[in-house]
C-alpha positions in Angstrom: -4.7 -10.8 43.3 -3.7 -14.3 42.1 -1.1 -16.3 44.1 -0.3 -18.3 41.0 3.4 -18.0 40.1 4.1 -16.0 36.9 6.0 -17.7 34.2 8.3 -16.3 31.6 8.0 -19.4 29.4 6.7 -18.7 25.9 3.3 -20.0 24.8 4.4 -23.0 22.7 1.2 -23.3 20.8 1.5 -19.7 19.7 5.2 -20.3 18.7 4.2 -23.4 16.7 1.4 -21.5 15.0 3.8 -18.8 13.9 6.3 -21.4 12.7 3.6 -23.0 10.6 2.7 -19.7 9.0 6.3 -18.9 8.4 6.8 -22.2 6.6 3.8 -21.6 4.4 5.0 -18.1 3.4 8.6 -19.3 2.6 7.7 -22.5 0.8 7.8 -22.5 -3.0 4.9 -24.9 -3.2 1.7 -25.7 -1.2 2.3 -28.0 1.8 0.4 -31.0 3.0 0.0 -31.7 6.7 2.6 -34.6 6.7 5.3 -32.5 4.9 4.8 -29.6 7.2 4.9 -31.8 10.3 8.2 -33.3 9.1 9.6 -29.8 8.5 8.7 -28.6 11.9 9.2 -31.7 13.9 5.7 -31.6 15.3 3.1 -34.5 15.2 0.5 -34.4 12.5 -2.5 -34.1 14.8 -1.1 -30.8 16.3 -0.1 -29.5 12.9 -3.5 -30.2 11.5 -5.1 -28.3 14.4 -2.8 -25.4 13.9 -3.5 -25.2 10.1 -7.2 -25.3 10.7 -6.9 -22.4 13.1 -4.7 -20.4 10.6 -7.3 -21.1 7.9 -10.1 -19.9 10.1 -8.5 -16.5 10.6 -7.4 -16.1 7.0 -3.7 -16.8 7.5 -3.8 -20.0 5.4 -6.0 -21.5 2.7 -6.3 -24.8 0.9 -6.0 -25.6 -2.8 -8.0 -28.2 -4.7 -5.5 -30.9 -3.5 -6.2 -29.9 0.1 -2.7 -28.6 0.6 -2.0 -25.4 2.4 -0.7 -22.1 1.3 -0.7 -18.5 2.7 -4.1 -17.0 3.0 -5.3 -13.5 2.2 -4.1 -12.1 5.5 -0.5 -12.3 4.3 -1.2 -9.3 2.0 -2.6 -7.3 4.9 0.5 -8.2 7.0 2.8 -7.2 4.2 1.2 -3.8 3.9 1.2 -3.2 7.6 4.8 -4.3 7.9 5.9 -1.8 5.2 4.0 0.9 7.1 5.4 0.1 10.5 9.0 -0.8 9.5 11.3 2.3 9.0 14.1 -0.2 8.1 12.1 -1.7 5.3 10.9 1.7 3.9 14.4 3.2 4.0 16.2 0.2 2.6 13.9 -0.5 -0.3 13.5 3.2 -1.2 17.3 3.4 -1.7 17.6 0.0 -3.3 15.1 0.6 -6.1 16.9 3.9 -7.0 20.1 2.0 -8.0 20.2 -0.3 -11.0 23.3 -2.4 -11.7 24.4 -4.3 -14.7 27.4 -6.0 -13.2 26.2 -7.3 -9.8 23.3 -8.4 -7.6 22.2 -6.0 -4.8 20.8 -7.8 -1.8 19.4 -6.6 1.6 18.5 -9.0 4.3 17.8 -9.5 8.0 18.8 -12.3 10.4 16.0 -14.3 11.8 17.3 -16.9 14.3 20.0 -18.6 12.2 18.5 -17.7 8.7 18.8 -14.7 6.5 15.5 -13.4 5.1 16.0 -11.1 2.1 13.7 -8.1 1.8 15.4 -7.1 -1.5 17.3 -9.1 -4.1 17.8 -7.6 -7.5 19.9 -9.4 -10.1 22.2 -7.7 -12.6 20.1 -6.1 -15.5 16.9 -6.8 -13.5 14.5 -3.9 -13.0 15.2 -2.8 -9.4 11.5 -2.9 -8.6 11.6 -6.7 -9.3 14.0 -7.1 -6.4 11.2 -6.2 -3.9 9.3 -8.8 -2.0 12.0 -11.0 -0.5 13.9 -14.0 -1.6 14.6 -17.5 -0.4 15.8 -18.1 3.1 19.4 -18.9 3.5 21.2 -20.4 6.4 23.4 -17.7 8.0 26.5 -19.9 7.4 25.8 -19.7 3.6 25.3 -15.9 3.5 27.8 -13.1 3.6 25.0 -10.9 5.1 24.4 -13.6 7.7 28.0 -13.7 8.7 28.3 -9.9 8.8 25.3 -9.8 11.2 26.7 -12.7 13.3 30.0 -10.8 13.7 28.1 -8.0 15.5 26.9 -10.3 18.2 28.9 -10.6 21.4 30.7 -13.9 21.9 28.1 -15.3 24.3 25.1 -14.6 22.0 27.0 -15.9 19.0 27.8 -19.1 20.8 24.1 -19.6 21.7 23.1 -18.9 18.1 25.3 -21.5 16.5 25.2 -24.1 19.2 23.0 -26.4 17.2 24.8 -25.9 13.9 26.4 -28.8 12.2 30.2 -29.1 12.2 30.2 -28.3 8.5 28.3 -25.1 9.0 30.6 -24.0 11.8 33.8 -24.9 9.9 36.0 -21.8 9.6 33.4 -19.6 11.1 35.6 -18.3 14.0 38.3 -17.1 11.5 35.6 -15.5 9.2 34.0 -13.7 12.1 37.4 -12.4 13.3 38.2 -11.1 9.8 34.8 -9.3 9.5 35.2 -7.7 12.9 38.7 -6.6 11.9 37.8 -5.2 8.4 34.3 -3.9 9.1 32.8 -6.0 6.2 32.4 -9.5 5.0 34.3 -10.7 1.9 34.0 -14.0 0.1 36.1 -15.4 -2.8 35.5 -17.9 -5.6 37.6 -21.0 -6.3 39.9 -18.8 -8.4 40.5 -16.4 -5.5 38.5 -13.5 -7.0 36.2 -11.6 -4.7 32.6 -12.6 -5.5 30.7 -11.2 -2.5 30.9 -8.2 -0.2 28.6 -7.4 2.7 28.3 -4.9 5.5 25.6 -4.0 8.1 23.5 -1.0 8.8 20.9 0.2 11.4 17.6 2.0 11.1 15.6 2.8 14.2 17.7 0.3 16.2 16.9 -2.6 13.8 19.9 -4.1 12.0 20.2 -5.5 8.5 22.9 -6.4 6.0 23.5 -5.2 2.5 25.7 -7.0 -0.1 27.0 -6.9 -3.6 27.0 -10.5 -4.9 27.7 -12.2 -8.2 30.8 -10.2 -8.9 34.3 -11.3 -9.9 36.8 -8.7 -8.9 40.5 -8.6 -8.0 41.8 -7.2 -4.7 42.7 -3.9 -6.4 39.0 -3.1 -7.0 37.8 -4.1 -3.5 38.2 -0.6 -2.0 36.0 1.0 -4.6 33.2 -1.6 -4.2 33.3 -1.3 -0.4 33.1 2.4 -0.8 30.0 2.1 -3.0 28.4 -0.2 -0.4 29.1 2.3 2.4 27.6 5.0 0.3 24.4 3.0 0.0 24.4 2.5 3.8 24.7 6.2 4.4 21.8 6.9 2.0 19.6 4.3 3.8 20.5 5.6 7.3 20.0 9.2 6.3 16.7 8.5 4.6 15.2 7.3 7.8 
């Protein structure tokens, strides 16, 4: 038996490789080594080595300009994720059965301090078009993100936002307190009308958020919209 001390430190090369792949999959354009290195804060030599490794196993590929984009393995992972995630199956099954002409329906999860949308269907959009995710949003800019942050205990929340800018943290404590008090997040536009409502749900121990956005309602209509959101949540949780 080895006498070498065991370490609980993460494998940084693996972490950096996953970060590279994640940047490729969320970027709206192919990335060169220099741009990716700047995004990740990693030197170009290491990024180049990681990208070559990702390419070798099909997780990345290069276009004619030698820039990198997700490789064919991304499709395999997408299919496997759908199969293995009860949360994804339940949420998307319910979401695509509801079409709205007056609001956007969004469902997302919190990854570190960013919200990743698994579903985002605009008003009048075919619900099926909402599948497949959406842009990453910093949690401070997302009602879903704030609703999920509000479920953290104070110690975990403090650790999560410790590196946020003062601008991102401005007013967050009051917002979190209101969400915990009301059981949902509520945002308003410059005219004081409610334009965003979000709440959270759980499937198989995994948590996500669901929101109605791009609305413009007065306080008197809030209860009905919250009720509709909670009905969707019950449908999702019961489907699983």
